[in-house]
N, CA, C, O and the ligand as a Tripos MOL2 file, in Angstrom:
@<TRIPOS>MOLECULE
protein
  241   239    61     0     0
PROTEIN
NO_CHARGES

@<TRIPOS>ATOM
      1 N         100.9210   90.1710  104.0070 N.3       1 MET1
      2 CA        100.2340   90.7800  104.9770 C.3       1 MET1
      3 C          98.6820   90.8510  104.4360 C.2       1 MET1
      4 O          98.4040   91.2430  103.3030 O.2       1 MET1
      5 N          97.7110   90.4190  105.4000 N.am      2 LYS2
      6 CA         96.3190   90.4200  105.0790 C.3       2 LYS2
      7 C          95.6150   91.7190  105.7140 C.2       2 LYS2
      8 O          95.9540   92.1480  106.8170 O.2       2 LYS2
      9 N          94.6150   92.3060  104.9390 N.am      3 SER3
     10 CA         94.2170   93.4270  105.2800 C.3       3 SER3
     11 C          92.4670   93.3690  104.7000 C.2       3 SER3
     12 O          92.1890   92.9370  103.5810 O.2       3 SER3
     13 N          91.6550   93.7650  105.4570 N.am      4 THR4
     14 CA         90.2980   93.8200  105.3080 C.3       4 THR4
     15 C          89.9650   95.2840  104.5300 C.2       4 THR4
     16 O          90.0890   96.4320  104.9580 O.2       4 THR4
     17 N          89.5110   94.8090  103.2670 N.am      5 ASP5
     18 CA         88.9860   96.0790  102.3980 C.3       5 ASP5
     19 C          87.8770   95.7720  101.6160 C.2       5 ASP5
     20 O          87.4380   94.6220  101.6550 O.2       5 ASP5
     21 N          87.3370   96.6430  100.8910 N.am      6 CYS6
     22 CA         86.2350   96.7610  100.2890 C.3       6 CYS6
     23 C          86.4870   96.4170   98.8720 C.2       6 CYS6
     24 O          87.0850   97.2130   98.1490 O.2       6 CYS6
     25 N          85.9770   95.0350   98.3440 N.am      7 CYS7
     26 CA         85.9820   94.8380   96.8990 C.3       7 CYS7
     27 C          85.5780   95.9570   95.9150 C.2       7 CYS7
     28 O          84.5360   96.6020   96.0380 O.2       7 CYS7
     29 N          86.4820   96.1370   94.9290 N.am      8 SER8
     30 CA         86.1790   97.3630   93.9700 C.3       8 SER8
     31 C          85.1550   97.0750   93.0410 C.2       8 SER8
     32 O          84.5510   97.9530   92.4240 O.2       8 SER8
     33 N          84.8790   95.4730   92.8910 N.am      9 ILE9
     34 CA         83.7950   95.0460   91.8980 C.3       9 ILE9
     35 C          82.6010   94.6720   92.7090 C.2       9 ILE9
     36 O          81.5480   95.1620   92.3010 O.2       9 ILE9
     37 N          82.5360   93.9840   93.6680 N.am     10 CYS10
     38 CA         81.2930   93.6240   94.1520 C.3      10 CYS10
     39 C          81.0910   94.4130   95.5930 C.2      10 CYS10
     40 O          80.0610   94.1320   96.2060 O.2      10 CYS10
     41 N          81.8030   95.1760   96.0590 N.am     11 SER11
     42 CA         81.8270   96.0650   97.2730 C.3      11 SER11
     43 C          81.7730   95.3060   98.5370 C.2      11 SER11
     44 O          81.4230   95.8510   99.5840 O.2      11 SER11
     45 N          82.1270   93.9940   98.4670 N.am     12 LYS12
     46 CA         81.9120   93.0130   99.5890 C.3      12 LYS12
     47 C          83.4680   93.3350  100.3080 C.2      12 LYS12
     48 O          84.5470   93.5810   99.7670 O.2      12 LYS12
     49 N          83.0590   93.2120  101.8690 N.am     13 GLN13
     50 CA         84.2850   93.6300  102.5400 C.3      13 GLN13
     51 C          84.7430   92.1520  102.8470 C.2      13 GLN13
     52 O          83.9880   91.2810  103.2780 O.2      13 GLN13
     53 N          86.2020   91.9760  102.5420 N.am     14 THR14
     54 CA         86.8740   90.7730  102.7340 C.3      14 THR14
     55 C          88.2430   91.0620  103.1450 C.2      14 THR14
     56 O          88.7810   92.1470  102.9210 O.2      14 THR14
     57 N          88.8490   90.0140  103.7920 N.am     15 ASP15
     58 CA         90.1380   89.9410  104.0120 C.3      15 ASP15
     59 C          90.8850   89.0500  102.9360 C.2      15 ASP15
     60 O          92.0840   89.0980  102.6620 O.2      15 ASP15
     61 N          89.8740   88.1910  102.3610 N.am     16 ASP16
     62 CA         90.3060   87.2600  101.2290 C.3      16 ASP16
     63 C          90.3960   87.9300   99.9970 C.2      16 ASP16
     64 O          89.5450   87.5890   99.1750 O.2      16 ASP16
     65 N          91.1600   88.7500   99.6650 N.am     17 GLY17
     66 CA         91.2550   89.3340   98.2930 C.3      17 GLY17
     67 C          92.8800   89.8930   98.0240 C.2      17 GLY17
     68 O          93.7710   89.8640   98.8730 O.2      17 GLY17
     69 N          92.9910   90.3340   96.8090 N.am     18 ILE18
     70 CA         94.2830   90.7670   96.4010 C.3      18 ILE18
     71 C          94.2210   92.2480   95.6370 C.2      18 ILE18
     72 O          93.2430   92.6950   95.0380 O.2      18 ILE18
     73 N          95.5530   92.9130   95.8150 N.am     19 TYR19
     74 CA         95.5030   94.1770   95.3290 C.3      19 TYR19
     75 C          95.9320   93.9440   93.8000 C.2      19 TYR19
     76 O          96.9340   93.2500   93.6240 O.2      19 TYR19
     77 N          95.2810   94.4480   92.7020 N.am     20 LEU20
     78 CA         95.5690   94.3880   91.4910 C.3      20 LEU20
     79 C          95.5970   95.8830   90.8470 C.2      20 LEU20
     80 O          94.5760   96.5200   90.5850 O.2      20 LEU20
     81 N          96.8270   96.3080   90.6490 N.am     21 LEU21
     82 CA         97.0710   97.6350   90.2080 C.3      21 LEU21
     83 C          96.7360   98.6280   91.2030 C.2      21 LEU21
     84 O          96.3380   99.7230   90.8050 O.2      21 LEU21
     85 N          96.8590   98.3630   92.6370 N.am     22 ARG22
     86 CA         96.4250   99.0610   93.7040 C.3      22 ARG22
     87 C          94.9060   99.0940   93.8570 C.2      22 ARG22
     88 O          94.3440   99.8920   94.6070 O.2      22 ARG22
     89 N          94.2370   98.1460   93.0750 N.am     23 ILE23
     90 CA         92.7910   98.1290   93.2620 C.3      23 ILE23
     91 C          92.5280   96.8570   93.8540 C.2      23 ILE23
     92 O          93.0170   95.8380   93.3670 O.2      23 ILE23
     93 N          91.6720   96.8260   95.0360 N.am     24 TYR24
     94 CA         91.2980   95.5900   95.9140 C.3      24 TYR24
     95 C          90.3730   94.7450   95.2550 C.2      24 TYR24
     96 O          89.3000   95.2870   94.9930 O.2      24 TYR24
     97 N          90.4970   93.6060   94.9290 N.am     25 ILE25
     98 CA         89.5960   92.6210   94.3030 C.3      25 ILE25
     99 C          89.3720   91.4580   95.3150 C.2      25 ILE25
    100 O          90.4220   90.9180   95.6640 O.2      25 ILE25
    101 N          88.3030   90.9880   95.8280 N.am     26 CYS26
    102 CA         88.1720   89.7560   96.4590 C.3      26 CYS26
    103 C          88.2200   88.4370   95.7050 C.2      26 CYS26
    104 O          87.8000   88.4440   94.5480 O.2      26 CYS26
    105 N          88.6220   87.4560   96.1550 N.am     27 SER27
    106 CA         89.1000   86.2420   95.7670 C.3      27 SER27
    107 C          87.9620   85.6260   94.6450 C.2      27 SER27
    108 O          88.2410   85.0410   93.5980 O.2      27 SER27
    109 N          86.6420   85.9190   95.1570 N.am     28 SER28
    110 CA         85.6540   85.4330   94.1080 C.3      28 SER28
    111 C          85.5560   86.1000   92.8250 C.2      28 SER28
    112 O          85.3360   85.5720   91.7340 O.2      28 SER28
    113 N          85.7800   87.5500   93.1370 N.am     29 CYS29
    114 CA         85.5910   88.2550   91.5840 C.3      29 CYS29
    115 C          87.0290   87.8730   90.9430 C.2      29 CYS29
    116 O          87.0880   87.5010   89.7710 O.2      29 CYS29
    117 N          88.1400   87.9750   91.7210 N.am     30 GLU30
    118 CA         89.4230   87.5160   90.8250 C.3      30 GLU30
    119 C          89.1330   86.0820   90.1780 C.2      30 GLU30
    120 O          89.5850   85.9290   89.0430 O.2      30 GLU30
    121 N          88.5810   85.2300   90.6330 N.am     31 LYS31
    122 CA         88.4260   83.9660   90.1210 C.3      31 LYS31
    123 C          87.5280   84.0050   88.9240 C.2      31 LYS31
    124 O          87.8800   83.4390   87.8890 O.2      31 LYS31
    125 N          86.3400   84.6690   89.0090 N.am     32 GLU32
    126 CA         85.3530   85.0460   88.0980 C.3      32 GLU32
    127 C          85.9140   85.6310   86.8120 C.2      32 GLU32
    128 O          85.6190   85.2320   85.6850 O.2      32 GLU32
    129 N          86.8610   86.7480   87.1370 N.am     33 MET33
    130 CA         87.3920   87.4240   86.1360 C.3      33 MET33
    131 C          88.4660   86.4500   85.0830 C.2      33 MET33
    132 O          88.6390   86.5870   83.8720 O.2      33 MET33
    133 N          88.9840   85.6170   85.8590 N.am     34 ILE34
    134 CA         89.9190   84.9880   85.2430 C.3      34 ILE34
    135 C          89.2480   83.7980   84.2920 C.2      34 ILE34
    136 O          89.8460   83.2780   83.3500 O.2      34 ILE34
    137 N          87.8780   83.4570   84.7160 N.am     35 HIS35
    138 CA         87.1810   82.4430   83.8990 C.3      35 HIS35
    139 C          86.2170   83.1080   83.0050 C.2      35 HIS35
    140 O          85.4920   82.3880   82.3180 O.2      35 HIS35
    141 N          86.1170   84.3780   82.9270 N.am     36 THR36
    142 CA         85.3890   85.1760   81.9510 C.3      36 THR36
    143 C          86.1030   85.5470   80.8110 C.2      36 THR36
    144 O          87.1720   86.1240   81.0080 O.2      36 THR36
    145 N          85.7090   85.3220   79.5400 N.am     37 SER37
    146 CA         86.3210   85.5320   78.4120 C.3      37 SER37
    147 C          86.0000   86.7390   78.0530 C.2      37 SER37
    148 O          84.9410   87.2950   78.3460 O.2      37 SER37
    149 N          87.2280   87.3780   77.1590 N.am     38 THR38
    150 CA         87.2290   88.8670   77.2300 C.3      38 THR38
    151 C          86.0680   89.4250   76.1780 C.2      38 THR38
    152 O          85.7860   90.6230   76.1350 O.2      38 THR38
    153 N          85.4340   88.4440   75.3460 N.am     39 ASP39
    154 CA         84.2500   89.0140   74.5440 C.3      39 ASP39
    155 C          82.9570   88.9120   75.4200 C.2      39 ASP39
    156 O          81.8920   89.3170   74.9520 O.2      39 ASP39
    157 N          83.0210   88.3930   76.6530 N.am     40 ASP40
    158 CA         81.7170   88.3890   77.3460 C.3      40 ASP40
    159 C          81.4130   89.7920   77.8670 C.2      40 ASP40
    160 O          82.3920   90.4720   78.1750 O.2      40 ASP40
    161 N          80.3660   90.2490   77.9900 N.am     41 PRO41
    162 CA         79.8200   91.6840   78.5780 C.3      41 PRO41
    163 C          80.2660   91.6790   79.8530 C.2      41 PRO41
    164 O          80.7440   92.7350   80.2680 O.2      41 PRO41
    165 N          80.2190   90.6040   80.6840 N.am     42 LYS42
    166 CA         80.7400   90.6900   82.1310 C.3      42 LYS42
    167 C          82.2030   91.1510   82.1780 C.2      42 LYS42
    168 O          82.6770   91.9000   83.0310 O.2      42 LYS42
    169 N          82.8130   90.6310   81.2010 N.am     43 TYR43
    170 CA         84.4650   91.0300   81.3710 C.3      43 TYR43
    171 C          84.5360   92.5390   81.1530 C.2      43 TYR43
    172 O          85.3550   93.1780   81.8130 O.2      43 TYR43
    173 N          83.7180   93.1770   80.2540 N.am     44 LYS44
    174 CA         83.8280   94.6290   80.2520 C.3      44 LYS44
    175 C          83.3280   95.2950   81.4360 C.2      44 LYS44
    176 O          83.9670   96.2260   81.9260 O.2      44 LYS44
    177 N          82.2950   94.9140   81.9080 N.am     45 PHE45
    178 CA         81.8530   95.3350   83.3290 C.3      45 PHE45
    179 C          82.9920   95.2980   84.3780 C.2      45 PHE45
    180 O          83.1200   96.2890   85.0970 O.2      45 PHE45
    181 N          83.8440   94.2300   84.5350 N.am     46 TYR46
    182 CA         84.7570   94.2000   85.3380 C.3      46 TYR46
    183 C          85.9210   95.3170   85.2920 C.2      46 TYR46
    184 O          86.4160   95.9010   86.2560 O.2      46 TYR46
    185 N          86.2480   95.4700   83.8450 N.am     47 ILE47
    186 CA         87.2080   96.3180   83.4750 C.3      47 ILE47
    187 C          86.7840   97.9330   83.9420 C.2      47 ILE47
    188 O          87.4660   98.7900   84.5050 O.2      47 ILE47
    189 N          85.5080   97.9570   83.5090 N.am     48 GLU48
    190 CA         85.0130   99.4140   83.8170 C.3      48 GLU48
    191 C          84.8360   99.8060   85.3090 C.2      48 GLU48
    192 O          84.9290  100.9820   85.6630 O.2      48 GLU48
    193 N          84.5650   98.7420   86.2190 N.am     49 GLN49
    194 CA         84.4930   98.8170   87.7050 C.3      49 GLN49
    195 C          85.8650   99.0660   87.9520 C.2      49 GLN49
    196 O          86.1490  100.0180   88.6780 O.2      49 GLN49
    197 N          86.7090   98.4050   87.4960 N.am     50 MET50
    198 CA         88.2970   98.6140   87.9010 C.3      50 MET50
    199 C          88.9590  100.1240   87.5390 C.2      50 MET50
    200 O          89.7970  100.7110   88.2240 O.2      50 MET50
    201 N          88.3930  100.5660   86.3530 N.am     51 ASN51
    202 CA         88.7220  101.7700   85.7710 C.3      51 ASN51
    203 C          88.1940  102.7910   86.7110 C.2      51 ASN51
    204 O          88.9020  103.7380   87.0540 O.2      51 ASN51
    205 N          87.0690  102.6500   87.1110 N.am     52 LYS52
    206 CA         86.1330  103.4720   88.1090 C.3      52 LYS52
    207 C          86.8480  103.7940   89.1290 C.2      52 LYS52
    208 O          87.0990  104.9570   89.4460 O.2      52 LYS52
    209 N          87.2780  102.6700   89.7930 N.am     53 ALA53
    210 CA         87.9890  102.3410   91.0550 C.3      53 ALA53
    211 C          89.2190  103.1370   91.1130 C.2      53 ALA53
    212 O          89.5090  103.8640   92.0630 O.2      53 ALA53
    213 N          90.0800  102.9350   89.8380 N.am     54 HIS54
    214 CA         91.4590  103.6120   89.7430 C.3      54 HIS54
    215 C          91.4240  105.2160   89.6610 C.2      54 HIS54
    216 O          92.2630  105.9650   90.1620 O.2      54 HIS54
    217 N          90.1380  105.6450   88.8350 N.am     55 ARG55
    218 CA         89.9110  107.0440   88.6140 C.3      55 ARG55
    219 C          89.6470  107.5410   90.2000 C.2      55 ARG55
    220 O          90.2750  108.4710   90.7060 O.2      55 ARG55
    221 N          88.8170  106.9180   90.7610 N.am     56 ALA56
    222 CA         88.4510  107.4620   92.3340 C.3      56 ALA56
    223 C          89.5210  107.6780   93.0030 C.2      56 ALA56
    224 O          89.5630  108.7330   93.6360 O.2      56 ALA56
    225 N          90.8160  106.6510   93.0630 N.am     57 MET57
    226 CA         91.8300  106.5980   93.8500 C.3      57 MET57
    227 C          92.7300  107.8520   93.3080 C.2      57 MET57
    228 O          93.4270  108.4670   94.1150 O.2      57 MET57
    229 N          92.7050  108.1790   92.0810 N.am     58 ILE58
    230 CA         93.6230  109.0220   91.7580 C.3      58 ILE58
    231 C          93.1170  110.5110   91.9510 C.2      58 ILE58
    232 O          93.9050  111.4460   92.0910 O.2      58 ILE58
    233 N          91.7260  110.6600   91.9460 N.am     59 TYR59
    234 CA         91.2440  111.9350   92.3410 C.3      59 TYR59
    235 C          90.7940  112.2830   93.6830 C.2      59 TYR59
    236 O          90.3410  113.3370   94.1290 O.2      59 TYR59
    237 N          91.0440  111.0550   94.2700 N.am     60 SER60
    238 CA         90.5950  111.2020   96.0430 C.3      60 SER60
    239 C          91.6520  111.9930   96.7140 C.2      60 SER60
    240 O          91.5740  112.2300   97.9190 O.2      60 SER60
    241 ZN         84.2780   90.8960   94.7990 Zn       61 ZN61
@<TRIPOS>BOND
     1     1     2 1
     2     2     3 1
     3     3     4 2
     4     3     5 am
     5     5     6 1
     6     6     7 1
     7     7     8 2
     8     7     9 am
     9     9    10 1
    10    10    11 1
    11    11    12 2
    12    11    13 am
    13    13    14 1
    14    14    15 1
    15    15    16 2
    16    15    17 am
    17    17    18 1
    18    18    19 1
    19    19    20 2
    20    19    21 am
    21    21    22 1
    22    22    23 1
    23    23    24 2
    24    23    25 am
    25    25    26 1
    26    26    27 1
    27    27    28 2
    28    27    29 am
    29    29    30 1
    30    30    31 1
    31    31    32 2
    32    31    33 am
    33    33    34 1
    34    34    35 1
    35    35    36 2
    36    35    37 am
    37    37    38 1
    38    38    39 1
    39    39    40 2
    40    39    41 am
    41    41    42 1
    42    42    43 1
    43    43    44 2
    44    43    45 am
    45    45    46 1
    46    46    47 1
    47    47    48 2
    48    47    49 am
    49    49    50 1
    50    50    51 1
    51    51    52 2
    52    51    53 am
    53    53    54 1
    54    54    55 1
    55    55    56 2
    56    55    57 am
    57    57    58 1
    58    58    59 1
    59    59    60 2
    60    59    61 am
    61    61    62 1
    62    62    63 1
    63    63    64 2
    64    63    65 am
    65    65    66 1
    66    66    67 1
    67    67    68 2
    68    67    69 am
    69    69    70 1
    70    70    71 1
    71    71    72 2
    72    71    73 am
    73    73    74 1
    74    74    75 1
    75    75    76 2
    76    75    77 am
    77    77    78 1
    78    78    79 1
    79    79    80 2
    80    79    81 am
    81    81    82 1
    82    82    83 1
    83    83    84 2
    84    83    85 am
    85    85    86 1
    86    86    87 1
    87    87    88 2
    88    87    89 am
    89    89    90 1
    90    90    91 1
    91    91    92 2
    92    91    93 am
    93    93    94 1
    94    94    95 1
    95    95    96 2
    96    95    97 am
    97    97    98 1
    98    98    99 1
    99    99   100 2
   100    99   101 am
   101   101   102 1
   102   102   103 1
   103   103   104 2
   104   103   105 am
   105   105   106 1
   106   106   107 1
   107   107   108 2
   108   107   109 am
   109   109   110 1
   110   110   111 1
   111   111   112 2
   112   111   113 am
   113   113   114 1
   114   114   115 1
   115   115   116 2
   116   115   117 am
   117   117   118 1
   118   118   119 1
   119   119   120 2
   120   119   121 am
   121   121   122 1
   122   122   123 1
   123   123   124 2
   124   123   125 am
   125   125   126 1
   126   126   127 1
   127   127   128 2
   128   127   129 am
   129   129   130 1
   130   130   131 1
   131   131   132 2
   132   131   133 am
   133   133   134 1
   134   134   135 1
   135   135   136 2
   136   135   137 am
   137   137   138 1
   138   138   139 1
   139   139   140 2
   140   139   141 am
   141   141   142 1
   142   142   143 1
   143   143   144 2
   144   143   145 am
   145   145   146 1
   146   146   147 1
   147   147   148 2
   148   147   149 am
   149   149   150 1
   150   150   151 1
   151   151   152 2
   152   151   153 am
   153   153   154 1
   154   154   155 1
   155   155   156 2
   156   155   157 am
   157   157   158 1
   158   158   159 1
   159   159   160 2
   160   159   161 am
   161   161   162 1
   162   162   163 1
   163   163   164 2
   164   163   165 am
   165   165   166 1
   166   166   167 1
   167   167   168 2
   168   167   169 am
   169   169   170 1
   170   170   171 1
   171   171   172 2
   172   171   173 am
   173   173   174 1
   174   174   175 1
   175   175   176 2
   176   175   177 am
   177   177   178 1
   178   178   179 1
   179   179   180 2
   180   179   181 am
   181   181   182 1
   182   182   183 1
   183   183   184 2
   184   183   185 am
   185   185   186 1
   186   186   187 1
   187   187   188 2
   188   187   189 am
   189   189   190 1
   190   190   191 1
   191   191   192 2
   192   191   193 am
   193   193   194 1
   194   194   195 1
   195   195   196 2
   196   195   197 am
   197   197   198 1
   198   198   199 1
   199   199   200 2
   200   199   201 am
   201   201   202 1
   202   202   203 1
   203   203   204 2
   204   203   205 am
   205   205   206 1
   206   206   207 1
   207   207   208 2
   208   207   209 am
   209   209   210 1
   210   210   211 1
   211   211   212 2
   212   211   213 am
   213   213   214 1
   214   214   215 1
   215   215   216 2
   216   215   217 am
   217   217   218 1
   218   218   219 1
   219   219   220 2
   220   219   221 am
   221   221   222 1
   222   222   223 1
   223   223   224 2
   224   223   225 am
   225   225   226 1
   226   226   227 1
   227   227   228 2
   228   227   229 am
   229   229   230 1
   230   230   231 1
   231   231   232 2
   232   231   233 am
   233   233   234 1
   234   234   235 1
   235   235   236 2
   236   235   237 am
   237   237   238 1
   238   238   239 1
   239   239   240 2
@<TRIPOS>SUBSTRUCTURE
     1 MET1         2 RESIDUE 1 A MET
     2 LYS2         6 RESIDUE 1 A LYS
     3 SER3        10 RESIDUE 1 A SER
     4 THR4        14 RESIDUE 1 A THR
     5 ASP5        18 RESIDUE 1 A ASP
     6 CYS6        22 RESIDUE 1 A CYS
     7 CYS7        26 RESIDUE 1 A CYS
     8 SER8        30 RESIDUE 1 A SER
     9 ILE9        34 RESIDUE 1 A ILE
    10 CYS10       38 RESIDUE 1 A CYS
    11 SER11       42 RESIDUE 1 A SER
    12 LYS12       46 RESIDUE 1 A LYS
    13 GLN13       50 RESIDUE 1 A GLN
    14 THR14       54 RESIDUE 1 A THR
    15 ASP15       58 RESIDUE 1 A ASP
    16 ASP16       62 RESIDUE 1 A ASP
    17 GLY17       66 RESIDUE 1 A GLY
    18 ILE18       70 RESIDUE 1 A ILE
    19 TYR19       74 RESIDUE 1 A TYR
    20 LEU20       78 RESIDUE 1 A LEU
    21 LEU21       82 RESIDUE 1 A LEU
    22 ARG22       86 RESIDUE 1 A ARG
    23 ILE23       90 RESIDUE 1 A ILE
    24 TYR24       94 RESIDUE 1 A TYR
    25 ILE25       98 RESIDUE 1 A ILE
    26 CYS26      102 RESIDUE 1 A CYS
    27 SER27      106 RESIDUE 1 A SER
    28 SER28      110 RESIDUE 1 A SER
    29 CYS29      114 RESIDUE 1 A CYS
    30 GLU30      118 RESIDUE 1 A GLU
    31 LYS31      122 RESIDUE 1 A LYS
    32 GLU32      126 RESIDUE 1 A GLU
    33 MET33      130 RESIDUE 1 A MET
    34 ILE34      134 RESIDUE 1 A ILE
    35 HIS35      138 RESIDUE 1 A HIS
    36 THR36      142 RESIDUE 1 A THR
    37 SER37      146 RESIDUE 1 A SER
    38 THR38      150 RESIDUE 1 A THR
    39 ASP39      154 RESIDUE 1 A ASP
    40 ASP40      158 RESIDUE 1 A ASP
    41 PRO41      162 RESIDUE 1 A PRO
    42 LYS42      166 RESIDUE 1 A LYS
    43 TYR43      170 RESIDUE 1 A TYR
    44 LYS44      174 RESIDUE 1 A LYS
    45 PHE45      178 RESIDUE 1 A PHE
    46 TYR46      182 RESIDUE 1 A TYR
    47 ILE47      186 RESIDUE 1 A ILE
    48 GLU48      190 RESIDUE 1 A GLU
    49 GLN49      194 RESIDUE 1 A GLN
    50 MET50      198 RESIDUE 1 A MET
    51 ASN51      202 RESIDUE 1 A ASN
    52 LYS52      206 RESIDUE 1 A LYS
    53 ALA53      210 RESIDUE 1 A ALA
    54 HIS54      214 RESIDUE 1 A HIS
    55 ARG55      218 RESIDUE 1 A ARG
    56 ALA56      222 RESIDUE 1 A ALA
    57 MET57      226 RESIDUE 1 A MET
    58 ILE58      230 RESIDUE 1 A ILE
    59 TYR59      234 RESIDUE 1 A TYR
    60 SER60      238 RESIDUE 1 A SER
    61 ZN61       241 GROUP 0 **** ****
């Protein structure tokens, strides 16, 4: 099932994405995350964005 949602990382609205731990991530962010090494500062940014999105979901 496809649904249009807002990406938790780049805030882009798209139906081309996946739910990762119930957090919506567009396919381009997903690809970038996969290709980002864990010691890249960008990786930390992705994790922080996901944590933020996860917290927002819990307390909303
Ligand atoms: Zn995105």
